C-alpha positions in Angstrom: -21.5 -20.3 -23.7 -18.6 -21.8 -21.8 -16.2 -19.7 -19.6 -13.5 -20.2 -22.3 -15.8 -18.8 -25.0 -17.5 -15.7 -23.4 -20.2 -13.8 -25.3 -18.9 -11.3 -27.8 -15.6 -13.1 -28.3 -15.3 -15.7 -31.1 -11.9 -17.2 -30.4 -11.6 -19.1 -33.6 -12.1 -16.0 -35.7 -9.8 -14.0 -33.4 -7.1 -16.7 -33.8 -7.5 -16.7 -37.6 -7.1 -12.9 -37.7 -4.0 -12.9 -35.5 -2.4 -15.7 -37.5 -3.0 -13.7 -40.7 -1.9 -10.3 -39.3 0.7 -11.3 -36.6 2.0 -14.7 -37.8 3.7 -16.6 -35.0 2.2 -14.6 -32.2 -0.2 -17.3 -31.1 1.3 -20.8 -30.7 -1.7 -22.8 -29.3 -5.5 -22.7 -29.2 -6.9 -19.6 -27.5 -9.1 -19.5 -24.3 -10.6 -16.3 -23.0 -12.6 -14.8 -20.1 -14.4 -11.6 -19.5 -12.5 -9.3 -17.1 -15.2 -6.8 -16.6 -18.6 -6.0 -18.0 -21.3 -3.5 -17.2 -22.0 -0.1 -18.8 -18.5 0.3 -20.3 -16.6 -1.4 -23.1 -16.0 -5.1 -22.7 -12.5 -6.3 -21.7 -11.4 -9.9 -22.2 -8.2 -11.7 -21.1 -7.1 -14.1 -23.8 -4.3 -16.7 -23.6 -2.7 -19.5 -25.7 -1.3 -21.1 -22.5 2.0 -19.3 -22.8 1.4 -15.6 -23.6 -1.6 -13.4 -22.6 -3.4 -10.5 -24.3 -6.3 -8.3 -23.8 -9.2 -7.7 -26.2 -11.3 -4.5 -25.9 -14.7 -4.2 -27.8 -17.9 -2.2 -27.4 -20.8 -3.7 -25.3 -23.0 -6.3 -27.0 -26.1 -4.9 -28.8 -26.6 -1.5 -30.4 -24.4 1.3 -29.0 -23.4 4.8 -30.0 -20.2 4.5 -32.1 -18.8 7.7 -30.7 -19.1 6.5 -27.1 -17.2 3.2 -27.8 -14.7 4.2 -30.4 -12.1 1.4 -30.6 -10.0 3.2 -33.2 -9.7 6.2 -30.9 -8.7 4.1 -27.9 -6.1 2.2 -30.0 -4.8 5.4 -31.4 -4.1 7.1 -28.1 -2.3 4.1 -26.5 -0.3 3.6 -29.7 0.8 7.2 -29.6 1.7 7.1 -25.9 3.4 3.7 -25.8 6.8 5.1 -26.9 6.6 7.9 -24.2 7.2 7.7 -20.4 3.4 7.2 -20.0 2.8 3.6 -18.9 0.2 2.1 -21.3 -0.1 -1.5 -22.6 1.6 -2.3 -25.9 -0.9 -2.2 -28.7 -1.0 -5.4 -30.9 -3.7 -4.9 -33.5 -6.8 -2.9 -34.4 -9.6 -4.6 -36.3 -12.4 -2.4 -37.8 -14.0 -5.3 -39.6 -17.3 -6.2 -37.9 -17.2 -9.7 -39.5 -14.7 -11.0 -36.9 -16.3 -10.3 -33.6 -19.4 -8.4 -34.6 -17.9 -5.0 -33.8 -14.6 -3.2 -34.1 -12.0 -4.2 -31.4 -8.4 -4.0 -30.6 -5.8 -6.3 -29.0 -3.1 -5.2 -26.6 -0.6 -6.8 -24.3 -1.7 -8.1 -20.9 -0.1 -6.2 -18.1 0.2 -7.7 -14.7 -1.0 -5.4 -11.9 -3.8 -4.6 -9.5 -6.5 -2.0 -9.8 -7.4 -0.7 -6.3 -11.0 0.2 -6.2 -11.8 0.7 -2.5 -10.2 1.7 0.8 -10.6 -1.9 2.0 -8.6 -3.2 -1.0 -5.8 -0.7 -0.2 -5.7 -1.5 3.5 -3.3 -4.6 3.2 -0.7 -2.3 1.7 -0.5 -0.3 4.8 -0.3 3.5 5.1 3.2 4.0 3.7 2.6 2.0 0.5 -0.8 3.5 0.1 0.6 7.0 0.3 3.3 6.1 -2.3 0.8 4.6 -4.7 -1.4 7.6 -4.7 1.5 10.0 -5.1 2.7 7.8 -8.0 -0.8 8.4 -9.5 -0.1 12.2 -9.4 3.4 11.8 -10.9 2.1 9.7 -13.7 -0.6 12.2 -14.5 2.2 14.9 -14.7 4.0 12.6 -17.2 0.8 12.3 -19.3 0.2 16.0 -19.4 3.8 16.7 -20.3 3.5 14.8 -23.6 3.4 17.2 -26.6 0.4 16.0 -28.6 1.9 17.1 -31.9 5.1 15.2 -31.3 3.2 11.9 -30.9 0.7 12.4 -33.7 -2.2 13.5 -31.6 -2.4 17.2 -32.7 -6.0 16.6 -34.1 -7.1 14.3 -31.3 -9.6 16.8 -30.0 -10.8 20.5 -30.1 -9.2 22.3 -27.2 -10.7 25.7 -28.1 -13.8 26.3 -25.9 -13.2 22.9 -24.3 -14.6 23.8 -20.8 -17.6 25.6 -22.2 -18.5 22.6 -24.4 -18.0 20.2 -21.5 -20.3 22.2 -19.2 -23.0 22.5 -21.9 -22.7 18.8 -22.7 -23.1 17.7 -19.1 -26.0 20.1 -18.6 -27.8 18.6 -21.6 -27.0 15.1 -20.2 -28.7 16.1 -17.0 -31.8 17.5 -18.7 -32.1 14.3 -20.8 -31.9 11.9 -17.8 -33.9 13.0 -14.9 -37.6 13.1 -13.8 -37.4 14.9 -10.4 -36.4 18.2 -9.0 -32.8 18.4 -7.7 -32.2 21.3 -5.3 -29.1 23.3 -6.2 -28.2 21.6 -9.4 -29.2 24.5 -11.7 -27.4 26.9 -9.3 -24.2 24.8 -9.5 -24.4 24.6 -13.3 -24.9 28.3 -13.6 -22.1 29.2 -11.1 -19.7 27.0 -13.0 -20.6 28.8 -16.2 -20.1 32.2 -14.6 -16.7 31.3 -13.2 -15.3 29.5 -16.2 -11.5 29.6 -15.9 -9.0 30.3 -18.7 -7.5 26.9 -19.7 -3.8 26.3 -19.8 -2.0 24.9 -22.8 -3.9 21.9 -24.1 -2.7 18.4 -23.2 -3.8 14.8 -23.7 -6.6 14.4 -21.2 -7.5 10.9 -19.9 -11.0 11.9 -18.8 -11.5 9.3 -16.1 -8.2 9.4 -14.2 -8.4 7.7 -10.8 -6.7 4.8 -8.9 -9.0 2.1 -10.1 -8.2 2.9 -13.8 -4.5 2.1 -13.4 -2.7 -1.2 -12.7 -0.2 -1.2 -9.8 2.6 -3.7 -9.6 5.7 -4.1 -7.4 9.1 -3.4 -9.0 12.2 -3.8 -6.9 10.1 -3.5 -3.7 8.4 -0.3 -4.9 4.8 0.0 -6.0 4.7 1.4 -9.6 1.9 2.2 -12.0 2.4 -0.5 -14.7 -0.4 0.7 -17.0 -3.1 3.4 -17.3 -6.3 1.8 -18.7 -9.7 2.9 -20.0 -8.9 5.6 -22.5 -12.5 5.8 -23.9 -13.0 9.4 -22.7 -9.6 10.7 -23.7 -9.2 13.8 -25.8 -7.2 16.9 -26.2 -8.3 19.5 -23.7 -7.7 21.2 -20.4 -5.4 19.0 -18.3 -6.7 20.4 -15.0 -10.0 18.5 -15.6 -8.0 15.4 -14.8 -6.6 16.9 -11.7 -10.0 18.1 -10.5 -11.4 14.6 -10.9 -8.5 13.1 -9.0 -8.9 15.6 -6.2 -12.7 14.9 -6.0 -12.0 11.2 -5.7 -9.5 12.0 -2.9 -12.2 13.5 -0.6 -13.7 10.9 1.7 -17.5 10.7 1.2 -18.1 9.2 4.7 -21.5 7.9 3.6 -22.5 4.6 5.3 -24.0 1.9 2.9 -22.9 4.0 -0.1 -22.8 2.0 -3.4 -20.1 4.5 -4.6 -16.8 3.6 -3.1 -13.5 5.5 -3.3 -10.1 4.9 -1.8 -9.9 8.3 0.0 -10.5 6.9 3.5 -7.6 4.4 3.3 -5.0 4.9 6.0 -2.0 6.8 4.5 -4.0 8.3 1.6 -2.6 11.8 0.9 -4.9 14.8 1.4 -6.3 16.7 -1.6 -4.1 19.7 -0.8 -1.0 17.5 -0.9 -2.0 16.1 -4.3 -2.6 19.5 -5.7 0.7 20.8 -4.4 2.6 17.9 -5.8 1.0 18.3 -9.2 1.7 22.0 -9.3 5.3 21.5 -8.2 6.0 18.8 -10.7 4.1 20.1 -13.7 4.8 23.8 -13.2 1.1 24.6 -13.9 -0.9 27.3 -12.2 -3.5 25.4 -10.1 -5.1 28.5 -8.6 -8.5 27.6 -10.2 -8.4 24.0 -9.0 -11.6 24.5 -6.9 -13.5 25.1 -10.1 -12.3 21.9 -11.7 -13.1 19.9 -8.5 -16.6 21.4 -8.4 -17.0 20.5 -12.0 -16.0 16.9 -11.2 -18.7 16.8 -8.5 -21.2 18.1 -11.0 -20.3 15.6 -13.6 -20.5 12.7 -11.1 -23.9 14.0 -9.9 -25.2 14.0 -13.5 -23.9 10.4 -14.1 -25.5 9.2 -10.8 -28.8 10.9 -11.6 -28.7 9.1 -15.0 -28.3 5.8 -13.3 -31.1 6.7 -10.8 -33.3 7.7 -13.7 -32.8 4.3 -15.4 -33.5 2.6 -12.0 -36.9 4.4 -11.8 -37.7 3.1 -15.2 -36.8 -0.4 -14.3 -33.8 -0.5 -16.6 -31.1 -1.4 -14.2 -30.0 -4.9 -13.2 -28.3 -5.8 -9.9 -28.3 -4.5 -6.3 -27.5 -1.1 -4.9 -29.2 1.0 -7.5 -32.0 1.9 -5.1 -29.4 3.9 -3.0 -27.9 5.9 -5.9 -30.7 8.5 -5.9 -29.9 9.6 -2.3 -26.3 10.3 -3.3 -27.0 12.8 -6.0 -27.9 15.8 -3.6 -24.7 15.0 -1.7 -22.6 15.4 -4.8 -24.4 18.6 -5.7 -23.8 20.1 -2.2 -20.1 19.2 -2.4 -19.9 20.9 -5.7 -21.5 24.1 -4.4 -19.4 24.1 -1.2 -16.2 23.6 -3.2 -17.0 26.5 -5.5 -17.9 28.8 -2.6 -14.8 27.9 -0.7 -12.6 28.2 -3.8 
C-alpha cells in the first residue's frame, strides 16, 4: 500500500462519495496519509492538492462499536461548531460500511500543533508555554458553559449517577485486565467510593482533555487553541472530571526513562493550584472537591496503564517501552492515595 493510499482509506470510493454528497468540494484526485495510529481511532489527512480534510474511522479489524462510535463524535463536533468552542468544521458522516469498510466522518483540516511533551514546548519559552496552558483552561470553561439542550445534546449522556457509574466501570476494567497484586489499588477504589462528591450541573464533558488533544496556532502573535480533537470519550456528565484530569496531567511525574510523558515540567507551565483557581474564577463553579476528581484521574490512568502492562505480559503489544509501563502503575496509585488524603 503506497503512502498516498494508506490502509483503511479507499481514496477512490471516498472521492465518489464526496462528489455525490458534496458536489464541487473536491477538484482533483485525492491523496492521503495516516496522521496517527495505535490503540485509538484512525486519523487521516486527505488533500486534492488545494484543500485539505481529515477522515476519522475506527481501527482496522473487529472493534467494539461503542468504543469507536463515529456518529457520536460527528454529532458532538457538529453541535459545538456554532458555539465558542473551537472544533473542526464537520463535512460529512458516512455510516455505510461499503465505502471504507467501517463508518467514518470527514471534517475540515485545522492547522496547528499538538504539544505532547515538555521538550516540544521548550522552544516556545516560559511565557508562551504559560499562556498556552492557561488558554487550555479558558477553553475548557467555554466547553462547560455550553447548554447541552440549546445545542441539541440533551440526550448525549446520562448525568444521573455519573460518578458512581464511572467508578464502577473503571473498577470492572481493572478486574478484567490484571494478573498481579497491586498494593493500594483496592484501597484507592474504596476510598473514592466512600467520598463520592455531589456533581454540579451536568455539562458536555470531553473525557480526555489535555494539551496534546488540542491544536495550537499563532494568531496575531498570540498562541490560540484552534481546535479540540479526539471526542471519542465525550458525554454529558460531571464537568469537574475534565478539570481533575487536567490537574493530574499538570503534576510533574519526575520519573526518569518513563514512557509516559507530560508537559508539566516545561518551564513556565502553571501550577495545578493556578489552573484550579483560574477555572473556578472563570466558570463560577465550586471546586472544593477537586482533590477527589484528581485522585480519580490518577486511578483511571493506573487502570489504563495496568491494562497495557497486562497485554504486554501476554505478548500482545508491539513496539518499545511497554516493558516499563508496569513499574509506573504503583506510582499512579500512590499519587491517587496521597491526593485523596491531602484533599
